[in-house]
C-alpha positions in Angstrom: 66.5 68.4 63.0 70.2 69.0 63.5 72.2 72.2 63.9 75.8 72.0 64.7 77.9 75.1 65.4 81.6 74.1 65.5 84.1 76.6 66.6 87.4 74.8 66.7 91.0 75.2 67.5 93.3 77.7 68.9 93.6 80.8 66.7 90.5 79.9 64.7 88.1 82.6 63.8 84.4 82.7 63.3 82.8 83.7 60.0 83.2 87.4 60.9 86.9 87.0 61.7 86.5 87.1 65.5 89.0 84.8 67.4 87.5 81.8 69.2 89.1 80.4 72.4 89.5 76.7 72.2 87.4 74.0 70.5 83.7 73.8 71.3 80.7 72.4 69.5 77.0 72.9 70.1 74.8 70.2 68.5 71.1 70.7 68.3 69.1 67.6 67.6 65.8 66.1 68.6 64.1 62.8 68.0 60.7 64.2 68.8 58.1 64.8 66.2 58.3 68.2 64.5 56.1 70.9 65.9 53.0 72.0 64.1 53.5 74.4 61.2 53.1 78.1 62.0 49.9 79.8 61.0 49.8 81.8 57.8 49.6 85.0 59.9 52.9 84.0 61.6 54.5 83.3 58.3 53.5 86.6 56.9 54.6 88.4 60.0 58.3 87.5 59.6 60.2 90.2 57.6 62.4 88.8 54.8 65.4 90.8 56.1 65.5 88.5 59.2 65.9 85.3 57.2 69.4 83.9 57.5 72.2 83.5 60.0 73.1 86.2 62.6 76.2 86.1 64.8 76.6 88.3 67.9 79.4 90.8 68.0 81.6 92.2 70.8 80.5 89.7 73.4 83.9 88.7 74.8 83.9 85.0 75.6 80.3 84.6 74.6 78.8 83.8 71.2 75.2 83.8 70.2 74.2 82.5 66.7 70.6 82.8 65.6 69.3 81.3 62.3 66.0 82.5 61.1 64.5 80.1 58.6 61.4 80.2 56.5 58.6 79.7 57.5 58.6 81.5 60.9 61.2 79.2 62.6 64.5 79.8 64.4 67.5 77.8 65.6 69.8 79.3 68.2 73.2 78.4 69.7 74.6 80.4 72.7 78.1 79.5 73.9 80.1 80.9 76.8 83.7 79.7 77.1 86.6 80.5 79.5 90.1 79.1 79.3 91.2 78.1 82.7 94.5 76.6 84.0 92.6 73.3 84.5 91.0 73.3 81.0 88.2 74.8 79.0 85.0 75.8 80.8 81.9 75.8 78.5 78.3 76.6 79.1 76.0 76.3 76.1 72.3 76.6 75.2 70.8 75.2 72.0 67.2 75.9 71.1 64.7 76.0 68.2 61.2 77.1 67.9 58.9 79.7 66.3 59.5 83.4 65.7 56.8 86.0 65.7 57.2 89.6 64.7 54.7 92.4 65.5 56.0 95.8 64.7 59.3 96.3 66.5 58.7 93.3 68.8 60.3 90.0 68.0 59.4 86.9 70.1 61.5 83.7 70.1 59.2 80.9 71.4 61.3 77.7 71.8 59.6 74.3 71.5 62.9 72.4 72.1 66.1 73.2 73.9 69.0 71.9 76.0 71.6 73.5 78.1 75.0 71.9 78.8 77.8 72.6 81.3 81.3 71.3 80.8 83.5 72.3 83.8 87.1 71.1 84.1 86.9 71.8 87.9 83.6 70.0 88.6 80.9 67.8 87.2 79.2 68.6 84.0 75.6 68.2 83.1 73.0 68.5 80.4 69.3 69.3 80.9 66.3 70.7 79.0 65.7 74.4 79.0 62.5 76.1 80.2 60.4 76.6 77.1 59.6 80.3 77.8 59.2 82.9 75.0 61.9 85.6 74.9 60.9 89.1 73.8 63.1 91.6 72.1 62.8 95.0 70.4 64.5 94.6 67.1 65.9 96.6 64.1 67.9 95.7 61.0 70.1 98.1 59.2 71.8 96.4 56.2 73.8 93.5 57.6 73.4 94.5 61.3 70.6 93.2 63.6 70.0 94.8 67.0 68.1 92.9 69.6 67.2 94.6 72.9 65.9 92.4 75.6 65.7 92.1 79.4 69.5 91.9 79.7 70.4 94.7 77.3 71.1 95.2 73.6 73.2 92.8 71.5 74.4 93.6 68.0 74.6 90.8 65.4 76.2 90.6 62.0 74.8 88.6 59.1 76.8 85.4 58.8 
């Protein structure tokens, strides 16, 4: 499985027209065997209005892209960038897994993920993420998705 989110070049914009600082790429891939298929209850529990690509809005130097795919799966790329005098600082998290929806609760349960740090002022690194489910309260209104979690609410636009 491979998901690549490429946000490139000075003056470049994302699909929603938001400017992006500097070139950065998040590549999600894994050579491990695919996880087991979700149960029919999980498939039935994912509302059709969630299927597709969602891009965070008004997050400053941060960008969060979530892709909900059928059946009951997600891919996610989170990127934080800062232009510094010494170069571009970037911290990114790429993950994939299952999604469960019960009422207004949405749970992203990663079965794979990696985090990467690129720091012009120090050593970079890459390591696996903790595979811990993340819970949100969610709502969709047209092309706007709202996810409220432990760190607050984020608004997403359909990509």
